[in-house]
C-alpha positions as CSV (number, residue, x, y, z in Angstrom):
1,Q,-10.9,-15.4,5.2
2,V,-12.3,-12.4,3.2
3,Q,-10.6,-11.5,-0.1
4,L,-11.0,-7.9,-1.3
5,Q,-10.4,-6.5,-4.8
6,E,-10.6,-2.7,-5.6
7,S,-11.4,-1.4,-9.0
8,G,-12.4,1.9,-10.7
9,G,-9.3,4.0,-10.2
10,G,-7.7,6.0,-12.9
11,S,-6.7,9.4,-14.0
12,V,-9.1,12.3,-13.9
13,Q,-9.0,16.1,-14.1
14,S,-9.7,18.3,-11.1
15,G,-13.4,18.7,-10.6
16,G,-14.1,15.3,-12.1
17,S,-15.6,12.2,-10.6
18,L,-14.8,8.6,-10.1
19,R,-16.5,5.6,-8.5
20,L,-14.5,3.0,-6.8
21,S,-15.7,-0.5,-6.1
22,C,-14.4,-3.2,-3.7
23,A,-15.6,-6.7,-4.3
24,A,-15.5,-9.1,-1.4
25,S,-15.3,-12.9,-1.7
26,G,-14.9,-15.9,0.6
27,Y,-17.6,-15.2,3.1
28,T,-20.4,-12.7,3.5
29,Y,-19.2,-9.5,5.0
30,A,-22.5,-8.0,6.0
31,S,-21.5,-7.8,9.6
32,Y,-18.2,-6.1,9.1
33,C,-17.3,-2.4,9.3
34,M,-16.0,-1.6,5.9
35,G,-13.8,1.3,5.0
36,W,-11.8,3.2,2.4
37,F,-8.3,4.4,3.1
38,R,-5.7,6.2,1.0
39,Q,-2.0,6.7,1.0
40,A,0.0,9.2,-1.0
41,P,3.8,8.9,-1.4
42,G,5.7,10.0,1.7
43,K,2.5,10.3,3.8
44,E,0.7,8.2,6.4
45,R,-2.3,6.1,5.5
46,E,-5.4,8.1,6.0
47,E,-8.9,6.9,6.9
48,I,-11.3,8.4,4.3
49,A,-14.7,6.9,4.9
50,I,-16.2,4.1,7.1
51,I,-19.5,2.4,7.0
52,G,-21.0,0.1,9.6
53,S,-23.3,-2.9,9.1
54,D,-26.3,-0.7,9.7
55,G,-25.3,1.8,7.1
56,S,-24.0,4.4,9.6
57,T,-21.1,6.4,8.1
58,R,-18.2,8.7,9.1
59,Y,-15.9,10.7,6.9
60,A,-12.6,12.5,7.0
61,E,-13.1,16.2,7.1
62,S,-11.1,16.5,3.9
63,V,-13.6,14.6,1.9
64,K,-16.9,15.3,3.7
65,G,-19.5,16.6,1.2
66,R,-17.6,15.3,-1.8
67,F,-17.3,11.6,-1.2
68,T,-20.0,9.1,-0.4
69,I,-19.4,5.5,0.9
70,S,-22.1,2.9,0.4
71,R,-22.4,-0.9,0.5
72,D,-24.5,-3.5,-1.3
73,N,-24.4,-6.5,1.0
74,A,-26.3,-8.7,-1.4
75,K,-23.4,-8.2,-3.9
76,N,-20.7,-8.2,-1.2
77,T,-19.5,-4.9,-2.7
78,L,-18.4,-1.6,-1.2
79,Y,-18.4,1.6,-3.2
80,L,-16.9,5.1,-2.9
81,Q,-18.4,7.8,-5.1
82,M,-15.8,10.6,-5.4
83,N,-17.0,14.0,-6.7
84,N,-15.3,17.3,-7.2
85,L,-11.9,15.7,-7.1
86,K,-8.9,17.8,-6.1
87,L,-5.2,17.5,-6.7
88,E,-4.7,16.5,-3.1
89,D,-6.9,13.4,-3.6
90,T,-4.2,11.8,-5.6
91,A,-3.3,8.6,-3.8
92,M,-3.5,4.8,-3.7
93,Y,-6.9,3.9,-2.4
94,Y,-7.5,0.7,-0.4
95,C,-10.6,-0.9,0.9
96,A,-10.6,-2.8,4.2
97,A,-12.9,-5.0,6.4
98,D,-12.5,-4.7,10.2
99,R,-12.1,-8.2,11.5
100,T,-12.7,-7.6,15.2
101,T,-14.7,-4.3,15.9
102,G,-18.1,-3.2,14.9
103,W,-19.9,0.2,14.7
104,P,-19.2,2.7,16.1
105,R,-15.7,1.7,17.0
106,C,-14.5,0.3,13.7
107,I,-10.8,0.8,14.6
108,F,-9.4,-1.5,11.9
109,R,-6.7,-2.8,14.2
110,Y,-7.0,-6.2,12.6
111,S,-8.3,-6.0,9.0
112,Y,-8.6,-7.6,5.6
113,W,-7.1,-5.4,3.0
114,G,-7.3,-5.1,-0.8
115,Q,-4.3,-4.5,-3.1
116,G,-5.4,-0.9,-3.8
117,T,-6.3,1.1,-6.9
118,Q,-4.5,4.3,-8.0
119,V,-6.4,7.6,-8.3
120,T,-4.5,10.4,-10.0
121,V,-6.0,13.9,-10.2
122,S,-4.5,16.4,-12.6
123,S,-5.1,20.0,-13.4
């Protein structure tokens, strides 16, 4: 089983930046699709960014051009660089590993999930 732990969240003013990290342990996750998701109060969980084992990526339109997902397989760590943060980016951010599907599907039907890290953007 893969254990995931997010870090790097916090409070930031609009226009600022944060870098989230997700450390994986238990087994190497080099072959997994990895992703970042977020959920704001009263809203559905939203897929933000996905990265395949070959480094291929896809992003939600709302964050494209502002966020960058990357992975360091040697460190079993996933990253999300968030720039030009907006008020609507406020949410709990979760990392996940797709247990059953690879790129380009990466549907996260069965996934390992972290506990989440809060990102709050203020004006």
